[in-house]
PDB file of N, CA, C and O in Angstrom:
ATOM      1  N   MET A   1       5.701   5.573  13.757  1.00  0.00           N
ATOM      2  CA  MET A   1       4.773   4.474  13.815  1.00  0.00           C
ATOM      3  C   MET A   1       5.521   3.240  14.283  1.00  0.00           C
ATOM      4  O   MET A   1       6.229   2.624  13.487  1.00  0.00           O
ATOM      5  N   ALA A   2       5.395   2.870  15.501  1.00  0.00           N
ATOM      6  CA  ALA A   2       5.949   1.647  16.083  1.00  0.00           C
ATOM      7  C   ALA A   2       7.397   1.405  15.674  1.00  0.00           C
ATOM      8  O   ALA A   2       7.780   0.265  15.411  1.00  0.00           O
ATOM      9  N   GLY A   3       8.203   2.457  15.618  1.00  0.00           N
ATOM     10  CA  GLY A   3       9.609   2.309  15.300  1.00  0.00           C
ATOM     11  C   GLY A   3       9.939   2.261  13.822  1.00  0.00           C
ATOM     12  O   GLY A   3      11.089   2.012  13.459  1.00  0.00           O
ATOM     13  N   HIS A   4       8.968   2.492  12.966  1.00  0.00           N
ATOM     14  CA  HIS A   4       9.208   2.479  11.526  1.00  0.00           C
ATOM     15  C   HIS A   4       9.450   3.894  11.016  1.00  0.00           C
ATOM     16  O   HIS A   4       8.870   4.859  11.512  1.00  0.00           O
ATOM     17  N   LEU A   5      10.314   3.995  10.020  1.00  0.00           N
ATOM     18  CA  LEU A   5      10.509   5.257   9.319  1.00  0.00           C
ATOM     19  C   LEU A   5       9.399   5.360   8.292  1.00  0.00           C
ATOM     20  O   LEU A   5       9.225   4.452   7.479  1.00  0.00           O
ATOM     21  N   VAL A   6       8.640   6.454   8.314  1.00  0.00           N
ATOM     22  CA  VAL A   6       7.502   6.627   7.413  1.00  0.00           C
ATOM     23  C   VAL A   6       7.815   7.726   6.415  1.00  0.00           C
ATOM     24  O   VAL A   6       8.242   8.818   6.793  1.00  0.00           O
ATOM     25  N   GLU A   7       7.602   7.434   5.139  1.00  0.00           N
ATOM     26  CA  GLU A   7       7.722   8.427   4.080  1.00  0.00           C
ATOM     27  C   GLU A   7       6.337   8.629   3.490  1.00  0.00           C
ATOM     28  O   GLU A   7       5.586   7.669   3.317  1.00  0.00           O
ATOM     29  N   VAL A   8       5.997   9.870   3.182  1.00  0.00           N
ATOM     30  CA  VAL A   8       4.680  10.191   2.635  1.00  0.00           C
ATOM     31  C   VAL A   8       4.858  10.757   1.233  1.00  0.00           C
ATOM     32  O   VAL A   8       5.740  11.578   0.981  1.00  0.00           O
ATOM     33  N   ARG A   9       4.010  10.302   0.339  1.00  0.00           N
ATOM     34  CA  ARG A   9       3.973  10.840  -1.015  1.00  0.00           C
ATOM     35  C   ARG A   9       2.557  11.308  -1.282  1.00  0.00           C
ATOM     36  O   ARG A   9       1.600  10.711  -0.789  1.00  0.00           O
ATOM     37  N   ALA A  10       2.414  12.376  -2.061  1.00  0.00           N
ATOM     38  CA  ALA A  10       1.107  13.004  -2.279  1.00  0.00           C
ATOM     39  C   ALA A  10       0.251  12.283  -3.308  1.00  0.00           C
ATOM     40  O   ALA A  10      -0.948  12.544  -3.407  1.00  0.00           O
ATOM     41  N   SER A  11       0.852  11.377  -4.077  1.00  0.00           N
ATOM     42  CA  SER A  11       0.081  10.715  -5.134  1.00  0.00           C
ATOM     43  C   SER A  11       0.690   9.361  -5.447  1.00  0.00           C
ATOM     44  O   SER A  11       1.810   9.048  -5.046  1.00  0.00           O
ATOM     45  N   GLY A  12      -0.087   8.562  -6.181  1.00  0.00           N
ATOM     46  CA  GLY A  12       0.426   7.282  -6.638  1.00  0.00           C
ATOM     47  C   GLY A  12       1.628   7.452  -7.544  1.00  0.00           C
ATOM     48  O   GLY A  12       2.588   6.687  -7.458  1.00  0.00           O
ATOM     49  N   ALA A  13       1.580   8.459  -8.421  1.00  0.00           N
ATOM     50  CA  ALA A  13       2.694   8.718  -9.330  1.00  0.00           C
ATOM     51  C   ALA A  13       3.971   9.045  -8.562  1.00  0.00           C
ATOM     52  O   ALA A  13       5.053   8.589  -8.935  1.00  0.00           O
ATOM     53  N   GLU A  14       3.853   9.830  -7.494  1.00  0.00           N
ATOM     54  CA  GLU A  14       5.022  10.156  -6.682  1.00  0.00           C
ATOM     55  C   GLU A  14       5.553   8.915  -5.966  1.00  0.00           C
ATOM     56  O   GLU A  14       6.763   8.759  -5.801  1.00  0.00           O
ATOM     57  N   ALA A  15       4.657   8.042  -5.546  1.00  0.00           N
ATOM     58  CA  ALA A  15       5.078   6.795  -4.895  1.00  0.00           C
ATOM     59  C   ALA A  15       5.845   5.915  -5.877  1.00  0.00           C
ATOM     60  O   ALA A  15       6.883   5.351  -5.530  1.00  0.00           O
ATOM     61  N   ILE A  16       5.337   5.797  -7.100  1.00  0.00           N
ATOM     62  CA  ILE A  16       6.011   5.005  -8.132  1.00  0.00           C
ATOM     63  C   ILE A  16       7.388   5.585  -8.426  1.00  0.00           C
ATOM     64  O   ILE A  16       8.362   4.846  -8.571  1.00  0.00           O
ATOM     65  N   GLU A  17       7.464   6.907  -8.511  1.00  0.00           N
ATOM     66  CA  GLU A  17       8.741   7.569  -8.758  1.00  0.00           C
ATOM     67  C   GLU A  17       9.721   7.276  -7.626  1.00  0.00           C
ATOM     68  O   GLU A  17      10.892   6.994  -7.878  1.00  0.00           O
ATOM     69  N   ARG A  18       9.252   7.340  -6.389  1.00  0.00           N
ATOM     70  CA  ARG A  18      10.113   7.065  -5.229  1.00  0.00           C
ATOM     71  C   ARG A  18      10.656   5.641  -5.287  1.00  0.00           C
ATOM     72  O   ARG A  18      11.814   5.403  -4.946  1.00  0.00           O
ATOM     73  N   LEU A  19       9.821   4.693  -5.717  1.00  0.00           N
ATOM     74  CA  LEU A  19      10.251   3.297  -5.759  1.00  0.00           C
ATOM     75  C   LEU A  19      11.253   3.030  -6.890  1.00  0.00           C
ATOM     76  O   LEU A  19      11.964   2.025  -6.862  1.00  0.00           O
ATOM     77  N   SER A  20      11.311   3.909  -7.866  1.00  0.00           N
ATOM     78  CA  SER A  20      12.192   3.679  -9.009  1.00  0.00           C
ATOM     79  C   SER A  20      13.657   3.949  -8.690  1.00  0.00           C
ATOM     80  O   SER A  20      14.540   3.569  -9.460  1.00  0.00           O
ATOM     81  N   GLY A  21      13.917   4.593  -7.579  1.00  0.00           N
ATOM     82  CA  GLY A  21      15.305   4.882  -7.241  1.00  0.00           C
ATOM     83  C   GLY A  21      15.582   4.652  -5.770  1.00  0.00           C
ATOM     84  O   GLY A  21      14.812   5.078  -4.909  1.00  0.00           O
ATOM     85  N   GLY A  22      16.660   3.992  -5.491  1.00  0.00           N
ATOM     86  CA  GLY A  22      17.057   3.825  -4.101  1.00  0.00           C
ATOM     87  C   GLY A  22      16.489   2.588  -3.450  1.00  0.00           C
ATOM     88  O   GLY A  22      15.978   1.683  -4.109  1.00  0.00           O
ATOM     89  N   GLU A  23      16.594   2.578  -2.154  1.00  0.00           N
ATOM     90  CA  GLU A  23      16.170   1.443  -1.334  1.00  0.00           C
ATOM     91  C   GLU A  23      14.650   1.306  -1.339  1.00  0.00           C
ATOM     92  O   GLU A  23      13.926   2.299  -1.265  1.00  0.00           O
ATOM     93  N   LEU A  24      14.180   0.077  -1.427  1.00  0.00           N
ATOM     94  CA  LEU A  24      12.736  -0.162  -1.425  1.00  0.00           C
ATOM     95  C   LEU A  24      12.208  -0.191   0.008  1.00  0.00           C
ATOM     96  O   LEU A  24      12.915  -0.607   0.926  1.00  0.00           O
ATOM     97  N   PRO A  25      10.974   0.248   0.198  1.00  0.00           N
ATOM     98  CA  PRO A  25      10.384   0.220   1.541  1.00  0.00           C
ATOM     99  C   PRO A  25       9.989  -1.209   1.924  1.00  0.00           C
ATOM    100  O   PRO A  25       9.869  -2.089   1.073  1.00  0.00           O
ATOM    101  N   ASP A  26       9.795  -1.409   3.208  1.00  0.00           N
ATOM    102  CA  ASP A  26       9.333  -2.708   3.704  1.00  0.00           C
ATOM    103  C   ASP A  26       7.872  -2.939   3.352  1.00  0.00           C
ATOM    104  O   ASP A  26       7.462  -4.071   3.093  1.00  0.00           O
ATOM    105  N   VAL A  27       7.077  -1.854   3.342  1.00  0.00           N
ATOM    106  CA  VAL A  27       5.633  -1.935   3.082  1.00  0.00           C
ATOM    107  C   VAL A  27       5.191  -0.626   2.432  1.00  0.00           C
ATOM    108  O   VAL A  27       5.707   0.444   2.752  1.00  0.00           O
ATOM    109  N   VAL A  28       4.222  -0.729   1.511  1.00  0.00           N
ATOM    110  CA  VAL A  28       3.579   0.457   0.941  1.00  0.00           C
ATOM    111  C   VAL A  28       2.122   0.449   1.389  1.00  0.00           C
ATOM    112  O   VAL A  28       1.446  -0.577   1.315  1.00  0.00           O
ATOM    113  N   LEU A  29       1.653   1.587   1.846  1.00  0.00           N
ATOM    114  CA  LEU A  29       0.259   1.778   2.253  1.00  0.00           C
ATOM    115  C   LEU A  29      -0.364   2.757   1.267  1.00  0.00           C
ATOM    116  O   LEU A  29       0.133   3.870   1.100  1.00  0.00           O
ATOM    117  N   ALA A  30      -1.463   2.344   0.605  1.00  0.00           N
ATOM    118  CA  ALA A  30      -2.076   3.202  -0.409  1.00  0.00           C
ATOM    119  C   ALA A  30      -3.584   3.213  -0.254  1.00  0.00           C
ATOM    120  O   ALA A  30      -4.207   2.175  -0.030  1.00  0.00           O
ATOM    121  N   ASP A  31      -4.160   4.395  -0.375  1.00  0.00           N
ATOM    122  CA  ASP A  31      -5.607   4.529  -0.380  1.00  0.00           C
ATOM    123  C   ASP A  31      -6.107   4.176  -1.775  1.00  0.00           C
ATOM    124  O   ASP A  31      -5.456   4.511  -2.765  1.00  0.00           O
ATOM    125  N   VAL A  32      -7.235   3.515  -1.868  1.00  0.00           N
ATOM    126  CA  VAL A  32      -7.800   3.174  -3.170  1.00  0.00           C
ATOM    127  C   VAL A  32      -8.223   4.438  -3.906  1.00  0.00           C
ATOM    128  O   VAL A  32      -7.998   4.553  -5.110  1.00  0.00           O
ATOM    129  N   MET A  33      -8.828   5.380  -3.205  1.00  0.00           N
ATOM    130  CA  MET A  33      -9.317   6.617  -3.826  1.00  0.00           C
ATOM    131  C   MET A  33      -8.268   7.714  -3.682  1.00  0.00           C
ATOM    132  O   MET A  33      -8.121   8.315  -2.618  1.00  0.00           O
ATOM    133  N   MET A  34      -7.542   7.965  -4.770  1.00  0.00           N
ATOM    134  CA  MET A  34      -6.562   9.043  -4.808  1.00  0.00           C
ATOM    135  C   MET A  34      -6.762   9.796  -6.117  1.00  0.00           C
ATOM    136  O   MET A  34      -7.190   9.208  -7.110  1.00  0.00           O
ATOM    137  N   PRO A  35      -6.462  11.079  -6.129  1.00  0.00           N
ATOM    138  CA  PRO A  35      -6.565  11.817  -7.391  1.00  0.00           C
ATOM    139  C   PRO A  35      -5.488  11.347  -8.365  1.00  0.00           C
ATOM    140  O   PRO A  35      -4.423  10.887  -7.953  1.00  0.00           O
ATOM    141  N   GLY A  36      -5.774  11.465  -9.642  1.00  0.00           N
ATOM    142  CA  GLY A  36      -4.819  11.006 -10.644  1.00  0.00           C
ATOM    143  C   GLY A  36      -4.783   9.496 -10.666  1.00  0.00           C
ATOM    144  O   GLY A  36      -5.806   8.848 -10.889  1.00  0.00           O
ATOM    145  N   MET A  37      -3.615   8.933 -10.436  1.00  0.00           N
ATOM    146  CA  MET A  37      -3.455   7.486 -10.407  1.00  0.00           C
ATOM    147  C   MET A  37      -4.076   6.952  -9.118  1.00  0.00           C
ATOM    148  O   MET A  37      -3.603   7.264  -8.025  1.00  0.00           O
ATOM    149  N   ASP A  38      -5.130   6.151  -9.240  1.00  0.00           N
ATOM    150  CA  ASP A  38      -5.784   5.647  -8.032  1.00  0.00           C
ATOM    151  C   ASP A  38      -4.971   4.516  -7.397  1.00  0.00           C
ATOM    152  O   ASP A  38      -3.957   4.082  -7.943  1.00  0.00           O
ATOM    153  N   GLY A  39      -5.427   4.059  -6.260  1.00  0.00           N
ATOM    154  CA  GLY A  39      -4.707   3.039  -5.512  1.00  0.00           C
ATOM    155  C   GLY A  39      -4.586   1.712  -6.236  1.00  0.00           C
ATOM    156  O   GLY A  39      -3.579   1.020  -6.088  1.00  0.00           O
ATOM    157  N   MET A  40      -5.601   1.339  -7.024  1.00  0.00           N
ATOM    158  CA  MET A  40      -5.546   0.074  -7.756  1.00  0.00           C
ATOM    159  C   MET A  40      -4.467   0.130  -8.842  1.00  0.00           C
ATOM    160  O   MET A  40      -3.706  -0.823  -9.009  1.00  0.00           O
ATOM    161  N   GLU A  41      -4.401   1.233  -9.574  1.00  0.00           N
ATOM    162  CA  GLU A  41      -3.360   1.364 -10.593  1.00  0.00           C
ATOM    163  C   GLU A  41      -1.986   1.443  -9.948  1.00  0.00           C
ATOM    164  O   GLU A  41      -1.026   0.857 -10.448  1.00  0.00           O
ATOM    165  N   THR A  42      -1.889   2.166  -8.838  1.00  0.00           N
ATOM    166  CA  THR A  42      -0.625   2.246  -8.109  1.00  0.00           C
ATOM    167  C   THR A  42      -0.181   0.856  -7.687  1.00  0.00           C
ATOM    168  O   THR A  42       0.983   0.493  -7.862  1.00  0.00           O
ATOM    169  N   LEU A  43      -1.100   0.077  -7.131  1.00  0.00           N
ATOM    170  CA  LEU A  43      -0.809  -1.295  -6.714  1.00  0.00           C
ATOM    171  C   LEU A  43      -0.308  -2.122  -7.904  1.00  0.00           C
ATOM    172  O   LEU A  43       0.708  -2.809  -7.799  1.00  0.00           O
ATOM    173  N   GLN A  44      -1.008  -2.056  -9.016  1.00  0.00           N
ATOM    174  CA  GLN A  44      -0.625  -2.834 -10.204  1.00  0.00           C
ATOM    175  C   GLN A  44       0.774  -2.460 -10.691  1.00  0.00           C
ATOM    176  O   GLN A  44       1.563  -3.332 -11.054  1.00  0.00           O
ATOM    177  N   ARG A  45       1.073  -1.185 -10.696  1.00  0.00           N
ATOM    178  CA  ARG A  45       2.395  -0.736 -11.166  1.00  0.00           C
ATOM    179  C   ARG A  45       3.496  -1.146 -10.196  1.00  0.00           C
ATOM    180  O   ARG A  45       4.586  -1.535 -10.616  1.00  0.00           O
ATOM    181  N   ILE A  46       3.212  -1.059  -8.901  1.00  0.00           N
ATOM    182  CA  ILE A  46       4.210  -1.485  -7.916  1.00  0.00           C
ATOM    183  C   ILE A  46       4.487  -2.973  -8.082  1.00  0.00           C
ATOM    184  O   ILE A  46       5.646  -3.387  -8.118  1.00  0.00           O
ATOM    185  N   LYS A  47       3.437  -3.778  -8.184  1.00  0.00           N
ATOM    186  CA  LYS A  47       3.607  -5.231  -8.291  1.00  0.00           C
ATOM    187  C   LYS A  47       4.291  -5.619  -9.602  1.00  0.00           C
ATOM    188  O   LYS A  47       5.032  -6.601  -9.638  1.00  0.00           O
ATOM    189  N   ALA A  48       4.056  -4.867 -10.677  1.00  0.00           N
ATOM    190  CA  ALA A  48       4.710  -5.161 -11.956  1.00  0.00           C
ATOM    191  C   ALA A  48       6.217  -4.917 -11.875  1.00  0.00           C
ATOM    192  O   ALA A  48       7.008  -5.687 -12.420  1.00  0.00           O
ATOM    193  N   ASP A  49       6.605  -3.844 -11.195  1.00  0.00           N
ATOM    194  CA  ASP A  49       8.022  -3.470 -11.125  1.00  0.00           C
ATOM    195  C   ASP A  49       8.748  -4.030  -9.899  1.00  0.00           C
ATOM    196  O   ASP A  49       9.952  -4.284  -9.947  1.00  0.00           O
ATOM    197  N   HIS A  50       8.015  -4.219  -8.809  1.00  0.00           N
ATOM    198  CA  HIS A  50       8.616  -4.644  -7.538  1.00  0.00           C
ATOM    199  C   HIS A  50       7.701  -5.664  -6.853  1.00  0.00           C
ATOM    200  O   HIS A  50       7.103  -5.358  -5.821  1.00  0.00           O
ATOM    201  N   PRO A  51       7.585  -6.863  -7.411  1.00  0.00           N
ATOM    202  CA  PRO A  51       6.604  -7.833  -6.904  1.00  0.00           C
ATOM    203  C   PRO A  51       6.796  -8.255  -5.448  1.00  0.00           C
ATOM    204  O   PRO A  51       5.862  -8.751  -4.820  1.00  0.00           O
ATOM    205  N   ARG A  52       7.988  -8.063  -4.913  1.00  0.00           N
ATOM    206  CA  ARG A  52       8.232  -8.484  -3.526  1.00  0.00           C
ATOM    207  C   ARG A  52       7.895  -7.405  -2.500  1.00  0.00           C
ATOM    208  O   ARG A  52       7.931  -7.669  -1.298  1.00  0.00           O
ATOM    209  N   VAL A  53       7.567  -6.196  -2.952  1.00  0.00           N
ATOM    210  CA  VAL A  53       7.191  -5.118  -2.026  1.00  0.00           C
ATOM    211  C   VAL A  53       5.725  -5.310  -1.648  1.00  0.00           C
ATOM    212  O   VAL A  53       4.853  -5.242  -2.514  1.00  0.00           O
ATOM    213  N   PRO A  54       5.441  -5.547  -0.371  1.00  0.00           N
ATOM    214  CA  PRO A  54       4.048  -5.723   0.041  1.00  0.00           C
ATOM    215  C   PRO A  54       3.275  -4.408   0.014  1.00  0.00           C
ATOM    216  O   PRO A  54       3.801  -3.351   0.361  1.00  0.00           O
ATOM    217  N   VAL A  55       2.007  -4.501  -0.410  1.00  0.00           N
ATOM    218  CA  VAL A  55       1.151  -3.315  -0.506  1.00  0.00           C
ATOM    219  C   VAL A  55      -0.120  -3.563   0.303  1.00  0.00           C
ATOM    220  O   VAL A  55      -0.801  -4.575   0.134  1.00  0.00           O
ATOM    221  N   ILE A  56      -0.420  -2.609   1.187  1.00  0.00           N
ATOM    222  CA  ILE A  56      -1.668  -2.605   1.947  1.00  0.00           C
ATOM    223  C   ILE A  56      -2.567  -1.561   1.319  1.00  0.00           C
ATOM    224  O   ILE A  56      -2.165  -0.406   1.176  1.00  0.00           O
ATOM    225  N   LEU A  57      -3.775  -1.945   0.942  1.00  0.00           N
ATOM    226  CA  LEU A  57      -4.760  -0.996   0.430  1.00  0.00           C
ATOM    227  C   LEU A  57      -5.698  -0.594   1.553  1.00  0.00           C
ATOM    228  O   LEU A  57      -6.090  -1.418   2.379  1.00  0.00           O
ATOM    229  N   VAL A  58      -6.053   0.684   1.573  1.00  0.00           N
ATOM    230  CA  VAL A  58      -7.017   1.218   2.532  1.00  0.00           C
ATOM    231  C   VAL A  58      -8.204   1.719   1.730  1.00  0.00           C
ATOM    232  O   VAL A  58      -8.028   2.442   0.749  1.00  0.00           O
ATOM    233  N   THR A  59      -9.416   1.345   2.135  1.00  0.00           N
ATOM    234  CA  THR A  59     -10.589   1.772   1.381  1.00  0.00           C
ATOM    235  C   THR A  59     -11.861   1.691   2.208  1.00  0.00           C
ATOM    236  O   THR A  59     -11.962   0.931   3.171  1.00  0.00           O
ATOM    237  N   ALA A  60     -12.824   2.498   1.800  1.00  0.00           N
ATOM    238  CA  ALA A  60     -14.173   2.405   2.343  1.00  0.00           C
ATOM    239  C   ALA A  60     -15.093   1.720   1.347  1.00  0.00           C
ATOM    240  O   ALA A  60     -16.272   1.499   1.627  1.00  0.00           O
ATOM    241  N   GLN A  61     -14.548   1.383   0.178  1.00  0.00           N
ATOM    242  CA  GLN A  61     -15.336   0.761  -0.883  1.00  0.00           C
ATOM    243  C   GLN A  61     -15.334  -0.760  -0.751  1.00  0.00           C
ATOM    244  O   GLN A  61     -14.477  -1.350  -0.092  1.00  0.00           O
ATOM    245  N   GLN A  62     -16.320  -1.371  -1.398  1.00  0.00           N
ATOM    246  CA  GLN A  62     -16.317  -2.817  -1.547  1.00  0.00           C
ATOM    247  C   GLN A  62     -15.457  -3.134  -2.756  1.00  0.00           C
ATOM    248  O   GLN A  62     -15.688  -2.588  -3.835  1.00  0.00           O
ATOM    249  N   LEU A  63     -14.485  -3.993  -2.599  1.00  0.00           N
ATOM    250  CA  LEU A  63     -13.638  -4.383  -3.713  1.00  0.00           C
ATOM    251  C   LEU A  63     -14.047  -5.760  -4.218  1.00  0.00           C
ATOM    252  O   LEU A  63     -14.573  -6.579  -3.465  1.00  0.00           O
ATOM    253  N   THR A  64     -13.803  -6.002  -5.485  1.00  0.00           N
ATOM    254  CA  THR A  64     -14.046  -7.333  -6.021  1.00  0.00           C
ATOM    255  C   THR A  64     -13.021  -8.293  -5.423  1.00  0.00           C
ATOM    256  O   THR A  64     -12.006  -7.867  -4.871  1.00  0.00           O
ATOM    257  N   ARG A  65     -13.289  -9.559  -5.536  1.00  0.00           N
ATOM    258  CA  ARG A  65     -12.350 -10.564  -5.029  1.00  0.00           C
ATOM    259  C   ARG A  65     -10.993 -10.408  -5.716  1.00  0.00           C
ATOM    260  O   ARG A  65      -9.949 -10.532  -5.076  1.00  0.00           O
ATOM    261  N   GLU A  66     -11.015 -10.137  -7.021  1.00  0.00           N
ATOM    262  CA  GLU A  66      -9.778  -9.953  -7.774  1.00  0.00           C
ATOM    263  C   GLU A  66      -8.996  -8.739  -7.273  1.00  0.00           C
ATOM    264  O   GLU A  66      -7.781  -8.815  -7.086  1.00  0.00           O
ATOM    265  N   GLU A  67      -9.693  -7.619  -7.056  1.00  0.00           N
ATOM    266  CA  GLU A  67      -9.028  -6.415  -6.547  1.00  0.00           C
ATOM    267  C   GLU A  67      -8.454  -6.666  -5.157  1.00  0.00           C
ATOM    268  O   GLU A  67      -7.326  -6.272  -4.860  1.00  0.00           O
ATOM    269  N   HIS A  68      -9.234  -7.321  -4.319  1.00  0.00           N
ATOM    270  CA  HIS A  68      -8.805  -7.609  -2.953  1.00  0.00           C
ATOM    271  C   HIS A  68      -7.575  -8.510  -2.953  1.00  0.00           C
ATOM    272  O   HIS A  68      -6.633  -8.278  -2.195  1.00  0.00           O
ATOM    273  N   SER A  69      -7.579  -9.532  -3.798  1.00  0.00           N
ATOM    274  CA  SER A  69      -6.482 -10.501  -3.784  1.00  0.00           C
ATOM    275  C   SER A  69      -5.197  -9.941  -4.396  1.00  0.00           C
ATOM    276  O   SER A  69      -4.124 -10.505  -4.184  1.00  0.00           O
ATOM    277  N   ALA A  70      -5.287  -8.844  -5.149  1.00  0.00           N
ATOM    278  CA  ALA A  70      -4.083  -8.241  -5.735  1.00  0.00           C
ATOM    279  C   ALA A  70      -3.203  -7.607  -4.662  1.00  0.00           C
ATOM    280  O   ALA A  70      -1.986  -7.521  -4.826  1.00  0.00           O
ATOM    281  N   ALA A  71      -3.811  -7.166  -3.575  1.00  0.00           N
ATOM    282  CA  ALA A  71      -3.074  -6.528  -2.482  1.00  0.00           C
ATOM    283  C   ALA A  71      -2.596  -7.589  -1.491  1.00  0.00           C
ATOM    284  O   ALA A  71      -3.146  -8.688  -1.422  1.00  0.00           O
ATOM    285  N   ASP A  72      -1.575  -7.240  -0.735  1.00  0.00           N
ATOM    286  CA  ASP A  72      -1.084  -8.151   0.300  1.00  0.00           C
ATOM    287  C   ASP A  72      -1.952  -8.082   1.547  1.00  0.00           C
ATOM    288  O   ASP A  72      -1.988  -9.026   2.337  1.00  0.00           O
ATOM    289  N   ALA A  73      -2.649  -6.966   1.724  1.00  0.00           N
ATOM    290  CA  ALA A  73      -3.592  -6.801   2.835  1.00  0.00           C
ATOM    291  C   ALA A  73      -4.559  -5.683   2.478  1.00  0.00           C
ATOM    292  O   ALA A  73      -4.258  -4.817   1.656  1.00  0.00           O
ATOM    293  N   LEU A  74      -5.712  -5.720   3.104  1.00  0.00           N
ATOM    294  CA  LEU A  74      -6.741  -4.703   2.903  1.00  0.00           C
ATOM    295  C   LEU A  74      -7.220  -4.250   4.272  1.00  0.00           C
ATOM    296  O   LEU A  74      -7.557  -5.070   5.126  1.00  0.00           O
ATOM    297  N   VAL A  75      -7.249  -2.939   4.474  1.00  0.00           N
ATOM    298  CA  VAL A  75      -7.751  -2.366   5.722  1.00  0.00           C
ATOM    299  C   VAL A  75      -8.914  -1.460   5.362  1.00  0.00           C
ATOM    300  O   VAL A  75      -8.786  -0.557   4.536  1.00  0.00           O
ATOM    301  N   SER A  76     -10.043  -1.713   5.990  1.00  0.00           N
ATOM    302  CA  SER A  76     -11.257  -0.946   5.703  1.00  0.00           C
ATOM    303  C   SER A  76     -11.301   0.335   6.516  1.00  0.00           C
ATOM    304  O   SER A  76     -10.749   0.421   7.613  1.00  0.00           O
ATOM    305  N   LYS A  77     -11.978   1.332   5.945  1.00  0.00           N
ATOM    306  CA  LYS A  77     -12.256   2.582   6.653  1.00  0.00           C
ATOM    307  C   LYS A  77     -13.617   2.462   7.303  1.00  0.00           C
ATOM    308  O   LYS A  77     -14.496   1.813   6.736  1.00  0.00           O
ATOM    309  N   PRO A  78     -13.832   3.048   8.450  1.00  0.00           N
ATOM    310  CA  PRO A  78     -12.851   3.783   9.245  1.00  0.00           C
ATOM    311  C   PRO A  78     -11.744   2.834   9.714  1.00  0.00           C
ATOM    312  O   PRO A  78     -11.993   1.675  10.045  1.00  0.00           O
ATOM    313  N   ILE A  79     -10.537   3.351   9.733  1.00  0.00           N
ATOM    314  CA  ILE A  79      -9.360   2.528  10.006  1.00  0.00           C
ATOM    315  C   ILE A  79      -9.313   2.110  11.463  1.00  0.00           C
ATOM    316  O   ILE A  79      -9.427   2.937  12.368  1.00  0.00           O
ATOM    317  N   ASP A  80      -9.144   0.816  11.674  1.00  0.00           N
ATOM    318  CA  ASP A  80      -8.839   0.257  12.986  1.00  0.00           C
ATOM    319  C   ASP A  80      -7.314   0.231  13.055  1.00  0.00           C
ATOM    320  O   ASP A  80      -6.683  -0.622  12.432  1.00  0.00           O
ATOM    321  N   PHE A  81      -6.721   1.152  13.801  1.00  0.00           N
ATOM    322  CA  PHE A  81      -5.272   1.287  13.795  1.00  0.00           C
ATOM    323  C   PHE A  81      -4.569   0.077  14.381  1.00  0.00           C
ATOM    324  O   PHE A  81      -3.429  -0.206  14.011  1.00  0.00           O
ATOM    325  N   GLY A  82      -5.210  -0.638  15.276  1.00  0.00           N
ATOM    326  CA  GLY A  82      -4.632  -1.888  15.771  1.00  0.00           C
ATOM    327  C   GLY A  82      -4.477  -2.884  14.636  1.00  0.00           C
ATOM    328  O   GLY A  82      -3.441  -3.539  14.516  1.00  0.00           O
ATOM    329  N   GLU A  83      -5.508  -3.002  13.798  1.00  0.00           N
ATOM    330  CA  GLU A  83      -5.463  -3.892  12.642  1.00  0.00           C
ATOM    331  C   GLU A  83      -4.394  -3.425  11.647  1.00  0.00           C
ATOM    332  O   GLU A  83      -3.615  -4.234  11.142  1.00  0.00           O
ATOM    333  N   LEU A  84      -4.363  -2.123  11.373  1.00  0.00           N
ATOM    334  CA  LEU A  84      -3.386  -1.580  10.432  1.00  0.00           C
ATOM    335  C   LEU A  84      -1.966  -1.858  10.908  1.00  0.00           C
ATOM    336  O   LEU A  84      -1.142  -2.341  10.132  1.00  0.00           O
ATOM    337  N   PHE A  85      -1.667  -1.563  12.169  1.00  0.00           N
ATOM    338  CA  PHE A  85      -0.322  -1.777  12.694  1.00  0.00           C
ATOM    339  C   PHE A  85       0.037  -3.260  12.686  1.00  0.00           C
ATOM    340  O   PHE A  85       1.188  -3.614  12.432  1.00  0.00           O
ATOM    341  N   ALA A  86      -0.931  -4.129  12.961  1.00  0.00           N
ATOM    342  CA  ALA A  86      -0.672  -5.572  12.927  1.00  0.00           C
ATOM    343  C   ALA A  86      -0.315  -6.020  11.506  1.00  0.00           C
ATOM    344  O   ALA A  86       0.592  -6.831  11.323  1.00  0.00           O
ATOM    345  N   GLU A  87      -1.019  -5.498  10.509  1.00  0.00           N
ATOM    346  CA  GLU A  87      -0.714  -5.852   9.115  1.00  0.00           C
ATOM    347  C   GLU A  87       0.661  -5.323   8.708  1.00  0.00           C
ATOM    348  O   GLU A  87       1.413  -6.018   8.025  1.00  0.00           O
ATOM    349  N   ILE A  88       0.991  -4.108   9.120  1.00  0.00           N
ATOM    350  CA  ILE A  88       2.307  -3.557   8.814  1.00  0.00           C
ATOM    351  C   ILE A  88       3.389  -4.433   9.416  1.00  0.00           C
ATOM    352  O   ILE A  88       4.356  -4.776   8.735  1.00  0.00           O
ATOM    353  N   GLU A  89       3.242  -4.798  10.677  1.00  0.00           N
ATOM    354  CA  GLU A  89       4.235  -5.640  11.349  1.00  0.00           C
ATOM    355  C   GLU A  89       4.345  -6.998  10.677  1.00  0.00           C
ATOM    356  O   GLU A  89       5.452  -7.502  10.488  1.00  0.00           O
ATOM    357  N   ARG A  90       3.220  -7.597  10.314  1.00  0.00           N
ATOM    358  CA  ARG A  90       3.219  -8.916   9.671  1.00  0.00           C
ATOM    359  C   ARG A  90       3.954  -8.856   8.345  1.00  0.00           C
ATOM    360  O   ARG A  90       4.797  -9.707   8.060  1.00  0.00           O
ATOM    361  N   LEU A  91       3.643  -7.860   7.535  1.00  0.00           N
ATOM    362  CA  LEU A  91       4.236  -7.768   6.208  1.00  0.00           C
ATOM    363  C   LEU A  91       5.699  -7.318   6.259  1.00  0.00           C
ATOM    364  O   LEU A  91       6.509  -7.769   5.449  1.00  0.00           O
ATOM    365  N   ALA A  92       6.034  -6.460   7.175  1.00  0.00           N
ATOM    366  CA  ALA A  92       7.422  -5.993   7.299  1.00  0.00           C
ATOM    367  C   ALA A  92       8.340  -7.121   7.768  1.00  0.00           C
ATOM    368  O   ALA A  92       9.531  -7.128   7.458  1.00  0.00           O
ATOM    369  N   ALA A  93       7.787  -8.061   8.508  1.00  0.00           N
ATOM    370  CA  ALA A  93       8.575  -9.188   9.024  1.00  0.00           C
ATOM    371  C   ALA A  93       8.785 -10.281   7.983  1.00  0.00           C
ATOM    372  O   ALA A  93       9.636 -11.152   8.160  1.00  0.00           O
ATOM    373  N   SER A  94       8.010 -10.238   6.892  1.00  0.00           N
ATOM    374  CA  SER A  94       8.113 -11.304   5.877  1.00  0.00           C
ATOM    375  C   SER A  94       9.375 -11.200   5.068  1.00  0.00           C
ATOM    376  O   SER A  94       9.608 -12.019   4.179  1.00  0.00           O
TER     377      SER A  94
END
């Protein structure tokens, strides 16, 4: 993806585990609807432990203002990949 190294995790819990050890990613991309730990809980846990790691939420749902503002960016489904890549670049550069 535009010169970025991408790591994939199957769940929010696996993402949290990955963040607990080693180098932190430039950006985390999480779907709101995931089995087990959903994207909102994943976001909250990431921000509690690693507040400087930017998180982009992807969703087809309407989020409350509070839910929306908890994320560093929100990308709606169907995904506009130009928008997604622009948000990744913006947040990775911060």
